[in-house]
N, C-alpha and C positions, 0 to 999 in steps of 0.2 A: 504494500500500500504506500509506503514511504517512497519507494522508487517511482511509482506512478505519479505521485505528487511532484517530485523533482523533474520528471520527464515533462509534465505539463508546464511547469515553470520555465524549463529550458525551451520548449517549443514556443511559448509566448514571447520570451525574450528574443529568440531568433526571428520571429515574425516581426516584432517591433523594430529590431535593428535593420532588417531587410527593407522595411518601409520608410524609415527615416531618411535615407539617402535618395529617395525616389523623386527626382526633379521632373517637372512637367516636360513633355517632349512632343515633337511632331515628326511624322514620317511621310514620305512621298514615294509613290510607286507609279511609274509611267506604264500605262496599259496600251496606249496607241501613240507612237512618237508623232511629234508635230510635223505637219507637211508644209507649213508656211510660217513666216515670222509674224508675230502679233503686232509689230510696229506698223504693219499695213492697215490696222484697224484704228479708227478714231473714236468709235462709240461702242458701248457694250450694254447688253441687256442681261441682267442676272436673274435666273429663274431657280429658286430653291424649293425643293420638295422633300418628302420623306416616304420611304417604303415601310417605316415603322410607325404604327398607329399611335396617336396621342401625343405627337411632338410639335404641336402648333407653336408653343413658346420657343422651342429650340430652333424651329425653322425661321421664325422672325429674328431671333438673335443671330443666327448664322448669316442671314441676308443683310442685316444692318451692320454687323461687324465687317463683313466682306466689302460692302460698299464704302464704309468709312476708311478702311485700310487702302483700298484701291484709289480713292480720292486723295488720301494723304500722299501717296506715292506719285500722283499725277501721271499715271500711265495712259489714261484715255481722256479725251476732251469731255466726255459725258459717260456716266455710269447710271443706268436706270434700273430700278427695282421692278422685277416682273410682277410682283404682287400689286404694285401701284399702277403700272402701265404695261400690261401684257402685250399690247399691240404697238408699242413704241418702235419707231423706225431707227434701227441701229445696224452697224456693220457686223457685229459679232455677238453671239449668244453663248453665255456660260450656263450650262445646266449643272446644278449641284444637288445630288440626291443623297440624303442621309440613309445609309444602309444598315448601320449598327450604332447603338448608343447604350452606354452603361452610365446611368445617372448616379451622381453623388450630390446630394443637396447640402446646403450650409448647415441645416439642422442636424442631418445625419453626421456630418463631419464634426460638429460641435459635440454631439452626444457620444459618438463612437470613435472619433479620432482616426487613427491608422486602421482600425478594424473596418472602416467604411470602404477601404480599398481605393482604387484609382478610377476616376471617371474616364470614359473613353468614347470616341466617336470615329466612325469611318464614313467618308463621303466619296461617292463616285462622281467625278467631274468630267464633263464633256464640253468641248468647244466646237461651235458650229459657225461656219461662214454664212451669214444671212443672205448674201447675194446669190450664192449657189445652192444653199440649203444642205451643203455637204459637211460632214464632220472633218475637223482638221487636227484633232488630237484629243486624248483622254488620259486621265490619271486618277489614282486614289489618294486622298489626303486623309491622314489619320492624326488625331490629337489625343494626348493623354494628360491628365492632371497630375500634379504631385500627389503624394499620398501618405505622408508620414506623421503629421501632427494635427492638432485641432485647427490650426491656422492654414492647413494645406488646401490644395485646390478642389474645386467642385466642377460640375458639368460645364459651367461658363469658361473655366480655364481650359478644359479640353477642346471646346469649340474654338477658343482663341488660338490655340496651338495649330488646329487644323486650318484655320483661316490664314495663318502665317505661311503655311505650306502652299496654299492656293496662290497667294500673292507672290511668293518666291518663284513658283513655277512660271507664272505670267511674266515676271521680271526677267527671268532667265531666257525666255523665249521671245523677247521683244526684238 
């Protein structure tokens, strides 16, 4: 019985130590290489959706964060939200679909700390030339929150890391 107690303490300590150093991160995986340079496009329509039910808030957050980051970088003359103007006249369309999400709320993080784990999101992204209607490239953007302490990341941090990957991909392919 005493050995079992020590084993449980050891497992708990190992889990906590493994989570403390978990910084938030983003990963990008190209699924279809780009066929043209994005510098050829002046305007972009961003269309965000989810194949996971019940993610209305996360869809809005992903859309707004992406638009803000793209505008900060000044990569396009105009970036339009598909939710506000689905028929806007643009050169380029970016379709971002949430395909996986592991939520961690601020309440869960405060209550359970490291035991809440890491929030994570996977987004399938496709770029379409609006003049030809043809795809010009695709990739997966993944974001993970940090996960070690009460003050560590939540779902919002995971979304932010994924948005950073989307913007980096666009910058790289300008």
